[in-house]
One Martini backbone bead per residue (centre of mass of N, CA, C, O) as a GRO file, in nm:
protein
  294
    1MET     BB    1   1.971  -2.350  -0.237
    2GLU     BB    2   1.737  -2.142  -0.330
    3THR     BB    3   1.485  -1.959  -0.163
    4HIS     BB    4   1.131  -1.873  -0.165
    5PHE     BB    5   0.927  -1.630  -0.042
    6ASP     BB    6   0.571  -1.670   0.023
    7SER     BB    7   0.336  -1.455   0.132
    8LYS     BB    8   0.070  -1.598   0.052
    9GLU     BB    9   0.133  -1.866   0.196
   10TYR     BB   10   0.161  -1.746   0.476
   11ILE     BB   11  -0.128  -1.637   0.501
   12LYS     BB   12  -0.265  -1.907   0.451
   13HIS     BB   13  -0.147  -2.044   0.701
   14LEU     BB   14  -0.277  -1.851   0.908
   15ALA     BB   15  -0.568  -1.911   0.824
   16ASN     BB   16  -0.560  -2.215   0.895
   17GLU     BB   17  -0.496  -2.170   1.191
   18LEU     BB   18  -0.756  -2.019   1.253
   19ILE     BB   19  -0.953  -2.247   1.187
   20ARG     BB   20  -0.840  -2.445   1.396
   21ASN     BB   21  -0.882  -2.263   1.645
   22PHE     BB   22  -1.189  -2.255   1.635
   23ALA     BB   23  -1.210  -2.558   1.702
   24TYR     BB   24  -1.031  -2.571   1.966
   25SER     BB   25  -1.185  -2.359   2.151
   26THR     BB   26  -1.420  -2.564   2.241
   27ALA     BB   27  -1.243  -2.689   2.485
   28ALA     BB   28  -1.341  -2.495   2.654
   29THR     BB   29  -1.545  -2.456   2.953
   30THR     BB   30  -1.650  -2.168   2.854
   31PRO     BB   31  -1.782  -1.918   2.669
   32VAL     BB   32  -1.573  -1.704   2.755
   33LEU     BB   33  -1.316  -1.875   2.690
   34ILE     BB   34  -1.381  -1.930   2.396
   35GLY     BB   35  -1.388  -1.634   2.305
   36SER     BB   36  -1.102  -1.556   2.400
   37ALA     BB   37  -0.943  -1.755   2.221
   38ARG     BB   38  -1.033  -1.639   1.951
   39GLU     BB   39  -0.960  -1.340   1.982
   40LYS     BB   40  -0.652  -1.371   2.037
   41GLU     BB   41  -0.588  -1.501   1.762
   42VAL     BB   42  -0.683  -1.270   1.583
   43ILE     BB   43  -0.505  -1.051   1.703
   44ARG     BB   44  -0.234  -1.186   1.638
   45LYS     BB   45  -0.268  -1.190   1.330
   46LEU     BB   46  -0.315  -0.883   1.285
   47GLU     BB   47  -0.044  -0.788   1.409
   48LEU     BB   48   0.128  -0.928   1.184
   49LEU     BB   49  -0.042  -0.796   0.910
   50LEU     BB   50  -0.045  -0.514   1.007
   51PRO     BB   51   0.037  -0.218   1.055
   52LYS     BB   52   0.228  -0.081   1.319
   53SER     BB   53   0.032   0.177   1.353
   54ILE     BB   54  -0.170  -0.052   1.434
   55GLY     BB   55  -0.381  -0.130   1.676
   56VAL     BB   56  -0.485  -0.427   1.876
   57GLY     BB   57  -0.802  -0.472   2.037
   58SER     BB   58  -1.033  -0.430   2.313
   59GLY     BB   59  -1.370  -0.289   2.352
   60CYS     BB   60  -1.473   0.042   2.381
   61LEU     BB   61  -1.642   0.315   2.248
   62ILE     BB   62  -1.604   0.676   2.229
   63ASP     BB   63  -1.733   0.999   2.278
   64SER     BB   64  -1.747   1.359   2.349
   65PHE     BB   65  -2.085   1.325   2.412
   66GLY     BB   66  -2.128   1.048   2.605
   67ASN     BB   67  -2.079   0.791   2.429
   68THR     BB   68  -2.125   0.421   2.412
   69SER     BB   69  -2.039   0.125   2.318
   70LYS     BB   70  -2.017  -0.175   2.270
   71GLN     BB   71  -1.846  -0.451   2.303
   72MET     BB   72  -1.542  -0.530   2.130
   73ASP     BB   73  -1.331  -0.769   2.008
   74ILE     BB   74  -1.227  -0.559   1.781
   75VAL     BB   75  -0.966  -0.298   1.770
   76LEU     BB   76  -0.869  -0.047   1.539
   77PHE     BB   77  -0.588   0.169   1.603
   78GLU     BB   78  -0.397   0.452   1.651
   79LYS     BB   79  -0.122   0.397   1.838
   80ASP     BB   80   0.044   0.692   1.843
   81LEU     BB   81  -0.236   0.885   1.910
   82CYS     BB   82  -0.440   0.719   2.071
   83PRO     BB   83  -0.611   0.727   2.346
   84VAL     BB   84  -0.618   0.491   2.625
   85PHE     BB   85  -0.874   0.363   2.848
   86CYS     BB   86  -0.774   0.169   3.137
   87ILE     BB   87  -0.923  -0.064   3.368
   88ASN     BB   88  -0.745  -0.305   3.515
   89GLU     BB   89  -0.658  -0.448   3.245
   90SER     BB   90  -0.946  -0.449   3.093
   91THR     BB   91  -1.148  -0.502   2.818
   92GLU     BB   92  -1.424  -0.417   2.952
   93THR     BB   93  -1.243  -0.135   3.051
   94THR     BB   94  -1.188  -0.030   2.749
   95TYR     BB   95  -1.121   0.294   2.585
   96TYR     BB   96  -1.200   0.447   2.260
   97PRO     BB   97  -1.169   0.695   2.063
   98CYS     BB   98  -1.331   0.730   1.761
   99GLU     BB   99  -1.111   0.903   1.606
  100GLY     BB  100  -0.890   0.640   1.635
  101VAL     BB  101  -1.083   0.446   1.472
  102VAL     BB  102  -1.101   0.229   1.199
  103ALA     BB  103  -1.195  -0.059   1.327
  104VAL     BB  104  -1.435  -0.329   1.381
  105GLY     BB  105  -1.494  -0.656   1.552
  106GLU     BB  106  -1.647  -0.978   1.528
  107VAL     BB  107  -1.634  -1.298   1.703
  108LYS     BB  108  -1.745  -1.618   1.566
  109SER     BB  109  -1.801  -1.954   1.555
  110LYS     BB  110  -2.110  -1.903   1.479
  111LEU     BB  111  -2.361  -1.851   1.225
  112ASN     BB  112  -2.664  -1.701   1.315
  113SER     BB  113  -2.936  -1.521   1.387
  114LYS     BB  114  -2.842  -1.423   1.666
  115GLU     BB  115  -2.551  -1.334   1.583
  116LEU     BB  116  -2.632  -1.137   1.359
  117GLU     BB  117  -2.785  -0.945   1.541
  118ASP     BB  118  -2.541  -0.875   1.721
  119ILE     BB  119  -2.365  -0.755   1.500
  120PHE     BB  120  -2.556  -0.520   1.425
  121LYS     BB  121  -2.578  -0.391   1.710
  122LYS     BB  122  -2.278  -0.330   1.737
  123ALA     BB  123  -2.250  -0.152   1.486
  124GLN     BB  124  -2.460   0.058   1.569
  125SER     BB  125  -2.310   0.157   1.831
  126VAL     BB  126  -2.072   0.273   1.659
  127LYS     BB  127  -2.211   0.452   1.430
  128LYS     BB  128  -2.343   0.657   1.653
  129LEU     BB  129  -2.092   0.783   1.682
  130LYS     BB  130  -1.923   1.111   1.725
  131ARG     BB  131  -1.716   1.293   1.565
  132TYR     BB  132  -1.508   1.569   1.609
  133SER     BB  133  -1.598   1.841   1.385
  134GLU     BB  134  -1.418   2.133   1.308
  135PRO     BB  135  -1.437   2.424   1.176
  136LYS     BB  136  -1.254   2.610   0.930
  137LYS     BB  137  -1.069   2.875   0.797
  138SER     BB  138  -0.998   2.971   0.490
  139LEU     BB  139  -0.723   3.130   0.335
  140LEU     BB  140  -0.840   3.131   0.035
  141THR     BB  141  -1.183   3.171   0.076
  142ASN     BB  142  -1.310   3.243   0.366
  143THR     BB  143  -1.424   2.958   0.439
  144ASP     BB  144  -1.568   2.688   0.554
  145TYR     BB  145  -1.410   2.383   0.677
  146TYR     BB  146  -1.346   2.017   0.685
  147PRO     BB  147  -1.106   1.847   0.801
  148PHE     BB  148  -0.866   1.591   0.716
  149ARG     BB  149  -0.734   1.256   0.809
  150LYS     BB  150  -0.500   1.027   0.816
  151PHE     BB  151  -0.399   0.749   0.947
  152GLY     BB  152  -0.106   0.834   1.140
  153VAL     BB  153  -0.151   1.137   1.086
  154ARG     BB  154  -0.114   1.462   1.222
  155THR     BB  155  -0.220   1.605   0.968
  156ALA     BB  156  -0.450   1.823   0.847
  157PHE     BB  157  -0.675   1.891   0.565
  158GLU     BB  158  -0.741   2.087   0.281
  159GLY     BB  159  -0.984   2.078   0.040
  160ALA     BB  160  -1.215   2.045  -0.144
  161PRO     BB  161  -1.544   2.066  -0.082
  162SER     BB  162  -1.579   1.752  -0.156
  163GLU     BB  163  -1.347   1.678   0.086
  164ASP     BB  164  -1.495   1.701   0.322
  165TYR     BB  165  -1.571   1.610   0.620
  166ASP     BB  166  -1.831   1.324   0.634
  167GLN     BB  167  -1.982   1.097   0.829
  168SER     BB  168  -2.284   1.075   0.718
  169ASN     BB  169  -2.197   1.035   0.378
  170LYS     BB  170  -1.906   0.892   0.416
  171SER     BB  171  -1.745   0.590   0.424
  172THR     BB  172  -1.446   0.703   0.475
  173ASP     BB  173  -1.571   0.853   0.760
  174GLN     BB  174  -1.608   0.566   0.880
  175ILE     BB  175  -1.649   0.295   1.066
  176TYR     BB  176  -1.542  -0.023   1.028
  177CYS     BB  177  -1.749  -0.326   1.004
  178PHE     BB  178  -1.683  -0.661   1.123
  179ALA     BB  179  -1.706  -1.023   1.066
  180LEU     BB  180  -1.577  -1.332   1.225
  181CYS     BB  181  -1.640  -1.666   1.125
  182GLY     BB  182  -1.632  -2.008   1.125
  183GLU     BB  183  -1.947  -2.100   1.079
  184LEU     BB  184  -2.241  -2.217   0.935
  185GLU     BB  185  -2.582  -2.272   1.096
  186VAL     BB  186  -2.749  -2.187   0.846
  187SER     BB  187  -2.928  -2.120   0.595
  188THR     BB  188  -2.920  -1.917   0.326
  189LYS     BB  189  -3.214  -1.826   0.348
  190THR     BB  190  -3.202  -1.736   0.645
  191LEU     BB  191  -2.967  -1.539   0.613
  192GLU     BB  192  -3.100  -1.350   0.409
  193ALA     BB  193  -3.349  -1.268   0.582
  194LYS     BB  194  -3.191  -1.159   0.831
  195PHE     BB  195  -3.021  -0.946   0.689
  196GLU     BB  196  -3.258  -0.779   0.580
  197GLU     BB  197  -3.392  -0.723   0.851
  198MET     BB  198  -3.145  -0.571   0.986
  199LEU     BB  199  -3.132  -0.338   0.788
  200GLN     BB  200  -3.409  -0.226   0.880
  201VAL     BB  201  -3.354  -0.191   1.185
  202VAL     BB  202  -3.076  -0.005   1.176
  203GLY     BB  203  -3.013   0.096   0.908
  204TYR     BB  204  -2.810   0.224   0.635
  205ILE     BB  205  -2.583   0.361   0.848
  206ASN     BB  206  -2.554   0.091   1.071
  207GLU     BB  207  -2.404  -0.125   0.927
  208VAL     BB  208  -2.245  -0.385   0.838
  209ASN     BB  209  -1.984  -0.431   0.598
  210ILE     BB  210  -1.881  -0.736   0.679
  211VAL     BB  211  -1.902  -1.099   0.633
  212VAL     BB  212  -1.700  -1.370   0.762
  213VAL     BB  213  -1.677  -1.718   0.661
  214LEU     BB  214  -1.429  -1.933   0.661
  215ASN     BB  215  -1.600  -2.216   0.555
  216TYR     BB  216  -1.793  -2.046   0.328
  217GLY     BB  217  -1.793  -1.700   0.318
  218LEU     BB  218  -1.962  -1.400   0.201
  219ILE     BB  219  -2.084  -1.067   0.305
  220PHE     BB  220  -2.183  -0.815   0.071
  221TYR     BB  221  -2.174  -0.530  -0.124
  222TYR     BB  222  -2.347  -0.446  -0.443
  223ASN     BB  223  -2.288  -0.310  -0.782
  224GLU     BB  224  -2.407  -0.371  -1.094
  225GLN     BB  225  -2.337  -0.125  -1.271
  226ASP     BB  226  -2.006  -0.139  -1.180
  227ASN     BB  227  -1.908  -0.412  -1.065
  228ARG     BB  228  -1.893  -0.361  -0.733
  229ILE     BB  229  -1.771  -0.346  -0.428
  230LYS     BB  230  -1.915  -0.233  -0.121
  231ASN     BB  231  -1.934  -0.084   0.204
  232THR     BB  232  -2.235   0.008   0.146
  233ILE     BB  233  -2.573   0.011   0.076
  234ARG     BB  234  -2.585   0.305  -0.050
  235GLU     BB  235  -2.372   0.213  -0.289
  236ALA     BB  236  -2.581  -0.005  -0.350
  237ASP     BB  237  -2.828  -0.274  -0.475
  238SER     BB  238  -2.697  -0.508  -0.292
  239PHE     BB  239  -2.653  -0.827  -0.153
  240PHE     BB  240  -2.388  -1.078  -0.107
  241ILE     BB  241  -2.366  -1.441  -0.121
  242THR     BB  242  -2.103  -1.655  -0.078
  243ALA     BB  243  -1.961  -1.978  -0.189
  244LYS     BB  244  -1.647  -1.953  -0.024
  245ARG     BB  245  -1.381  -2.141   0.116
  246ASP     BB  246  -1.150  -1.960   0.009
  247ASN     BB  247  -0.976  -1.676   0.117
  248ASN     BB  248  -1.139  -1.510   0.339
  249PHE     BB  249  -0.923  -1.386   0.522
  250GLU     BB  250  -0.765  -1.249   0.294
  251PHE     BB  251  -0.992  -1.059   0.210
  252LEU     BB  252  -1.014  -0.907   0.476
  253LEU     BB  253  -0.724  -0.808   0.487
  254SER     BB  254  -0.744  -0.637   0.230
  255GLN     BB  255  -0.968  -0.450   0.331
  256LEU     BB  256  -0.814  -0.335   0.577
  257HIS     BB  257  -0.586  -0.206   0.418
  258ASN     BB  258  -0.766  -0.013   0.260
  259ILE     BB  259  -0.891   0.136   0.499
  260ILE     BB  260  -0.627   0.243   0.623
  261ASN     BB  261  -0.547   0.408   0.353
  262ILE     BB  262  -0.837   0.564   0.291
  263ASN     BB  263  -0.942   0.646   0.541
  264ARG     BB  264  -1.089   0.894   0.767
  265THR     BB  265  -1.040   1.176   0.985
  266VAL     BB  266  -0.970   1.391   1.233
  267ASP     BB  267  -0.836   1.608   1.414
  268THR     BB  268  -0.626   1.580   1.695
  269SER     BB  269  -0.783   1.795   1.872
  270ALA     BB  270  -1.011   1.598   1.968
  271TYR     BB  271  -0.849   1.467   2.211
  272LYS     BB  272  -0.879   1.706   2.416
  273ARG     BB  273  -1.177   1.628   2.507
  274TYR     BB  274  -1.055   1.379   2.694
  275ILE     BB  275  -0.786   1.537   2.856
  276SER     BB  276  -0.918   1.840   2.874
  277LEU     BB  277  -1.080   2.041   3.099
  278ASN     BB  278  -0.862   2.289   3.126
  279ASP     BB  279  -0.639   2.550   3.011
  280SER     BB  280  -0.686   2.706   3.266
  281VAL     BB  281  -0.583   2.916   3.552
  282SER     BB  282  -0.652   2.997   3.866
  283LEU     BB  283  -0.569   3.302   4.074
  284VAL     BB  284  -0.760   3.252   4.298
  285GLY     BB  285  -0.631   3.208   4.626
  286GLY     BB  286  -0.338   3.246   4.597
  287ILE     BB  287   0.023   3.261   4.585
  288ARG     BB  288   0.235   3.548   4.552
  289LYS     BB  289   0.590   3.552   4.455
  290ARG     BB  290   0.848   3.736   4.427
  291ILE     BB  291   1.149   3.750   4.230
  292ASN     BB  292   1.488   3.801   4.340
  293ILE     BB  293   1.761   3.872   4.120
  294SER     BB  294   2.121   3.954   4.154
   0.00000   0.00000   0.00000
């Protein structure tokens, strides 16, 4: 008898495993071990379900202007292109250039006011990093443009002026920040008030993009005029809290796939700012010996 593989049921099974793991991880003996158990399980699931060109790790993000983010539980980066700087094989001392990072996430067993504040502060530390975007001269119009590149692709492109890379104003050119939580520990009213407060604190360009609570629901941005979910509050007119117990991990997974396919970054030449101190070699004080070949 022929059997049919149902990919949606497979993903649902992994999501249920994840929910159970969040509960089991509390058996660890210290908060650090509890957090590590949760994070490793989320990383394992994402590695199974995201494109193989995307690496999944933990650590801090850096930019080439000397700034460093707070430590992030989940870092999604372009595995084949992005240099990763790791000291003593420790996630606490692993650093990713922000140009190669697609998204970051925080993993929490319970969502309460304190944890929500931490989520926003972590997102703010990431959004404040600046990707190095260098203007180039167009061969067609002889004007400056800012090239863009899709993640995992080596070549950057020139588009129409409206397509210029613009981290400050385009959500597609920013690092996506999410939070994945096990359960809700506060009332919806408290959650709503704290979320609104934190939007004011960090500013509308530094906010977390989505919060997923596995056994409760989602917090996302929404635009009533076109009846669509948005990635940032600037594109929306409200934020929305759903009471939705099923398929929350699946929804996050779908969002991450969209972000990987749609979001953009800068030319790979930006990586040279992290690994090349100087392209020239001084000839002063050296020894020069002519070679005679007969």
